[in-house]
N, C-alpha and C positions, 0 to 999 in steps of 0.2 A: 579453375573453377568457377564457376559466375553464377551468379541466383542461386538458379534453379537445382543447380545443383547442392551448391550447399545449405538446400533446402527439402531436397529430396533425404539429402544426408542425415541432417537434421532424422525428418518422418520415421526410417530404414530405421535409424536407434530408438526413437522415442515407440514405434509400434514394436520390436523387438521386445522392450523393457515392460511394455505393457502385457506382450504376449504368455511376458518369462512369470506374470503377474498368475494368469490364468490356468489353473490345475484343468480343467476338461475341455482346452484348447491344445495345450501340451496333447492331454491324451488320446485326442482326435483326431487330431492330426500335425502330430509330432513331426511331417519335416520343416515347416515356414520357419522358426523358429532357425535353425543352422541356414535356411534356405536366402533368413534376413545377414547372417554372420556372416556367409559365404560372398553375400550382395558388397557390404559393408568391406572387407580387407579388398575384394577384386576393386572395389570404388574408389579409395586409399592407395591403393597401392601402384594401381593405376597412371593415378592423376601424378606421383608422385616419380610416376617412371617416365611421361610427355613430360614433366619440366626438366626433369632432368637432363633428359636425350635431347633438348630444344636445348640449351642454353651451349655455348657453344664455350665457356669456362666453366670445366669441368670440378674442377678443383675449385672454384671461388663457390660455386653454387653449393658442398654441399658445410660449404664453412660458414658459409650464412647460412645454412640450414640446419645447423648440425640435429640443433635441438631438436626440428621435428622429422629429420631420420631418426635420431637415437630412440623416439618415441614413438617411432613407423616403428622402429623394429624390437622395441622389446611388445607392443600392443601381437604385429604378429609372431616372436617368438610364445608369448599366452594362449594364441587363439590356438596353434599346433597343436601346446600340451594339454588346452581345453579340449581342442578333440579326438588328439589319442587316451585321455583319460575317459571317455563319454565311452569311446568305445572299445578301451581294453580293463574299464574300471565299474563303470556304470557310478550308482550310487557313491559306490564314494570317492567322486570325483567333488561335489560336492565347495568344499575348499576352495577347488582353484576356478571352479565355474566361478565360483560365490567375486575372487580375484579379478577376473573378467571380466563378467559384468560392472562392479566397477571400475575399471583400468579402458575398457569403450565409452562410458560414457565420459569422461570424463576428457578422452581424445576426443570426443562427439566437441563438447564443448570449448575447450579448449580449440578446436581444428576451426567451428564455425564462427568464430568470435574475431578470431585470427584474420580470414576471409574476409569481409565485413570490412572489415577492419584494412584491408587490401582495395578496396575502392574508393581509385581517388576521386574519379568523377561524385562518384554517387558520398564522398566524407564531401566534395565541397561542397553540393549543394544542402549536405544538413551543415555546413558554418553557415552557413548566407540563414540559415533559418534551427536558430537554437533546440527553439517548439521540438524538431525529428527529433533532432539529441536527446532533449530528456522522453520523448515517447519510447524510442527506440531502448534507451535502456533500464526503465519500468520491463521492456518486455524482455529482455535478454534477462534481465536478474528472473521474472517471472515462469522461467522456462528454463533456466538454472537449478532455482528453488525444488521447481517443480519434479525434475528431474534427478536433482538426491532424495528425497521425501518421496521417489519410489522405491531406492533402496530399503532389501528387502531388513536387514536390519537398524533404520528409523521406522519400525513397525512393530506393536507387540506381538502381531501376528504373522508377521514376516513375510505381507506384502495389502497392496492397499489397489485399488480400478484408478488407476489414472482419471479418468474428472475426477474421481475426488482430491488428486495428492493437487493437479492444476485450478479447483476450486481453492484448500488451502493456499495455495501457496499466493493466487494472487488476493486473499484476503490477506496474507499478511502484507506484501508488496504495500496494498493499498491499504494500510492499514487500519482495515472494517470492523474482525470480528468473526462479522459470518463463517459458522463451520458447518458441515454437511458430517464430518461424523464424531464422535467424543474426543478431541484433543488429547482430555487426559489417559484417556481407556487407551486410542489407535495408536501414539504414537510412545514412542522409545525417550531417554531421557537425550543420547543423540538428536532425534526425531527434534524435540522442543528446544532445544540451544538454534536449528539447525532458526526454525519458525522462528525466535527470541532476534538472530540475524537477521534474518529477511524484513523483523520491524521496521528491525534499528533504520537496515539501508532503508526502505518504504520510508520510514518517516523522516528523515534527513534526505534522502534522496545519489545518490550512487557516484554523479560526479561532483557531488559535496564532500561524501569519504573519500572519495581515490583523490580532489584537490588540496583537500587534507592533508592526509599518505604523506601528496608529494614535498608538501611545504613543510612537515615536518622532516622527511628525508634531506630538507634543502635544493629539492631542486625544482627547477623553474617548474611553470604552469605555463602552460603556452599560447598564445592569444584566442586562440578558438576555443581553448577550456575555461577561459578570462569572459568570452562572448556569451557560454552558455553557462556561465554562474551567473554575469551582470539577470540574465534572463531569470534564470530563479533566485534571484534575492531579488528583482529588480530595484537595484542599484544601479545605476546610471555612472559612478564613478569606477572609473577601470581599475584606478590609483588602490581603493580603498580597498577593494577583492581581497587582495590575503586577511587582512586585518579582520573580516568581516566573515569567510571563513573559523578562520580563527577565532572568533571570538564565540561563533553558532555552535562549534563542535562543542567549544570547553563550556560552553556554557551548558550545553546540553549533560556531560556526561558527568554532570555534575552539580546536578539538578537529579538525577536519575541514581549517581551514586549515594547521595544523603536521603531520596527516597526506600533507598531500599538497604540505606544503614538506620532508616528508624521500622520500621517496615518488619524488619532482622529479628525483632528480642517475639514480637507478636508472630511471628509460625516460629518458634523453637518455643513457643508454649502450648502451641495444637497437636505436641505429638511426633511431631521430627524433628529427623537427629540434625546436626549442628547446620551438615553438608547440605543437605535438604533444604533445614531453611533460607542457607545461603543459594542457593539452585532461584527457589521460592520468590526470593527477597529479590532477588534482581531482571529475574521476566516478568513480575506481575510491574515491575517500577520501570521497565521498559518498556513493559503496554503500558501502561498511563500516562507516562508523560508523551508517546506514541502515538496515543487515543489508540491506540489498536483492539481492545477490549476482548484481546487474546487471557484466559486464564486458567490456571491449572485443578482445579476443580471441575471437577462432571455438571456442577449445577452454575457458572461459575464462581459470584461469590458472596450467596442464598446462605450458606453455612456463619456468614460473622455479619448477620444481618445485622445485632448485638455488639457490633466489636470498634467501640465506637473510636482507639488510634486508628484501626486499619480502614476505614469507612473515609475520617479525616485526610490521610497522609494520601491516600487513592482520589478523594477529592481534589486534594492542592496541586497535586502531581498533571490532575487533567483538565482545569482550568487553565497551568500552567500556558502545559502544551496549548491548547484549544485558544491562548490570546495574541501566537507570535513571539517570534524570537525580538523587531522590532519594539513593541509593545514593553514588553519586559526591562528590556535595558533601558526604554523611554522613565520605565517607572520607578525602575527602579533609581536613577540621574537625574527625576523629578525630589524620590522621597532624599536624595542627601542633601540637594537643597534647602531644603523644606527642614530637614535636622540646624546646614547653616542658618536658618532662620530666611533665608529667598525665598520667591517665588517659583513655583513648580513649574511651569509652562510646560507642558506635559503640550507635544506634539496635536492636528487632530483628528491623526487618524488614532491615539493612545486614545483622549477623549472618545470618540465617538465609536474606539471596542468594549472601556471599558464602560461605561455608560450603558451600551446595549445588551455587551454580558452580562450584567448587575442584576438590572433589571428582566432577564427573558429566565438567568438563574431562580431569584422571587418568586415573579408572574409562578414558570413550575412547580416550586416549589407550594406556593398555596395553594392553586388549584388540582395538583395531587392531588395535594393532603382532604383537598374538599369535596373531591371525587369518591377519594376510596375511603377514607374515615369510618366509613361505617362499615365496605366491603370486606375488602382483601387485606385494607393493614384491623379492621375488628380483629379484638381480640387482644392487641399489643400494650403495653406499657407507649401512655404519650410523649413519651423520650423515642422512644422506638420509631413510634407511628413519622413523628417527623427527621429526625434522620434519616427513616426509608423513604419517607420527599426528599430531601434536597441531596440523599445521594444521586436518586433517579433522575430528578430536575440535572444535577453536573450531568452527569452519563450518558445525556441526551443532547450535549457538546457536541455530538462527533464519538464518544466512548467507548464502549458496547459492554460497557458491564453492569450485572443488574443484580438489586440484593435480594430481591419478587419474582415471583411467580407469571411472568407479563403475558404467559396464556390465559393466565386468570385478572386480567383487567380491563373494566367497564369499557364500550366503546367509542365512549367520550373521550376518555382519558386517552388514549391506543390513540383517537382523532386532533386531542391536544396536542398529544409526543410525535404524530407526524408533522407537525404546522414545525414546534422546536429544531427538530429532528432536519428540515428541507431549509431552515434559517442556519445553522452548522454552527459553525467559530469565528475565527476571526480571517483574513487572508495573509499566507506569508506564515500563516501555522502548518502545525499538521491535521488539523481537524479540514472535514470533508463541508459540506453542503454549501449555498448558493456563500452565503458570507456574513458577518455581524456589515464588515464594510460595504458591503451592495446595498444592502440595507438599509446602512443610514445615507447613504448616496441617493436613492430613492424615495427616502422621503422627503429627504430637502427638495427633491425634485415636487416635488407633491404639493409642500407646502408653498412653492415658490408660483405654480402654476394656480393653485389653489387661494396666492393673492397678488395676482398676475403681475409677477415679477419680473423682468427680464433675463438678470443674476440668479441666477441657485450655491445659494447661501448653506455656508455651516457654520455654525458659529463666529459670526462675520466672516468668512472666506468664502471667498468664490469658488463653488467645483468649475474644473475644465466640462464642459459638452462632452466629450468624446469619451469620456469614466463614467456619465449617465449613460448611455446607449452601448458602453459595455457591460454597465450593470441589467444592463433592463436585456443582450443579450445572454447573457450567463441562467437570466431567470427565467428564458425562453426554451432555452437549450433541457434545464434541468425539467422544469416541462410537460420536454416533447418526448424528452430519453425516457422519464420512468410515465409518462400515461403509453406510449408506444413498451415497455415492460410488462410493467400490470396488465395492459390488452392482452399480450400472447400469452403471459400464467393466468390469468382468466380461461384462456384455451386449453391448456395443457396441464393444471394444475387441481384437485382436487381441494378447492381450501373458496373462504367469505372474501369480497372484496374487501370489506379492511383485513383482514393480513395480510392477500399478497399487497395492494397495496401499501402499508405499515412494512410490507418483508425491503421493496423497490425503493423507498423512501431513503431506507436504513441503509438503501447498497450503495445506492447515488451520492450519501452523505456521510459514506464510510461509515458508518455508527456501531452495521454486526449485532444490534437487539434484530433480536424475533419472540412471535409468538408458537414456534415450534414451528413451523414451516421452512426451515431449512435443511434437515435429513429426508425428509417426503422428499425433494422437488426431482424431474423427470431430465431427463442430460439436457435435454433442452428447454426445459428454468433451471435452471445452473449454468448453464450454457450463454440466457444470457443477467443473470447475477451478477455473473464470471462479465462484461462486457460493463458492469452496471457500476462496481464493483470502479473497473480501471479507466471509465469515464469521471466518475465522482475525484477520483484523487491525478490525474492528469487535471481537472482542471478543466472546463469549457472553451478555454479563448486558450489556451496553450492547442486544446484536439484542434480550430478552427483554422488557427494560425498555422502548427502541421501537418494539414489538408488543403491549405492552400496553394495555389498555383503563383505563381511569376507573371501578371497585368502588365503588361507595355503599358508606356507612360502613354496621353491624350492629351489631347489640344481638342479635344473637339467638345465642342458644351451642346448640351442637351437640354430640350427642355421641359420643362416643369412636368410633373403630371400633377393631377385631381385627383384626389380620391379618397376619402369621404371616412373618418376614424371616428369610433363609437355612440 
């Protein structure tokens, strides 16, 4: 099956699943869904028969493809039972039809994934460009999450529009937190569990989790996978990749477990049963550390505005998730050295991240309080005002939770937030934005340019010029992406420029905060925001690397161009 056939198969499955959620379509054109089912079964059986007839070794083919043959046979059996039950029993066949839908979509996912992995030439090109593997892995997880969230038992009402499921899956995998439907009211426990899993996969990356699983099972990690991991982790030492993967995943689970354990008494005291309190604790710990911002309350965390323990625990998880694993481990090692009476000797990257992060948190707290203490925060006790200002300053670092109504904020506050969201967290973390490291590199360049100095220095260390170029590329890509989507939204949505700009920056920076525009977005608006979330999570450099072609080396020396700047 070629690539066109694969995506045609996937399109049929998604179209059938979408139409099954539309009662008006079933009533007006009842033949559409059966037609799609017949096309799917014909396509799959024809493919299996053609491959079987082509091979000269029939027994060998059956032995090597036994699992696929059995799965296709089970699928065909359910297909026949489903059609016979619909013919003779009508509505009484709902249970069989339900299992048939699940089986069909599992088959589609396995078929598409399995066939993509068999494109040897395609995979060879991917192996030479790990960025393409990263982009493809995120896309596959998003599509899989969309198909799962479309299942009836994942939704309280039994149905959801495909664009809304696609938006939710993208927001979860891209750890953004923007939602076009009320997560608390729309999804069942199963749906919320799927969202939590998508957040965890999106925060760590499917390649990282897969490699960790292989290491736990004591299986070898291929050279191609090591290359992809070294690209993701920016690790040049291929030998230490195994240790880095284990350290990152185990540290993630340890921090999330600690956060969940600390939050459990808080949720238990809020009239939740022990089992629900445990689930809420784990969900919010994963969502906070991965900087996703999904909450299991319709008003996010506004109900816990004055709850000091929960605010501090969530804030700590957000900060830890937003400063990157490298900074966490380097800081921990520095603290150990201090306790031993030695010098901390933190890396330049860690010092930049901690300094800029601390400065932005303090800046956001003071200015949020200054602007809003006579309006939105008026009437609150002084301690709660500062707690609310601190929490909003923290959550702007791409987390997405809120304890105040963002729709009631002043325009000046929204503008301030746009700037902080645009910067985001640290490189290598679960946060989005242009990153504090980028800001540090650009500031070093500006200082060197202002002082007419050849070297670009940061803490008396020279910054390579290619890093400065990458920093400006990231900023330029972010500005162009946000400007383009904002322009489109101004044409398609009924909202003010400030709300649209806030929404666009929130999506690209994978923050997830909204002034209330997200649920009312048109289909075009949702697709634009989906693209921004995807771009923001993957990152400009990875996207540009994945989309670039191979250029043959040339020894031609071109004349210099004279162009005026500034």
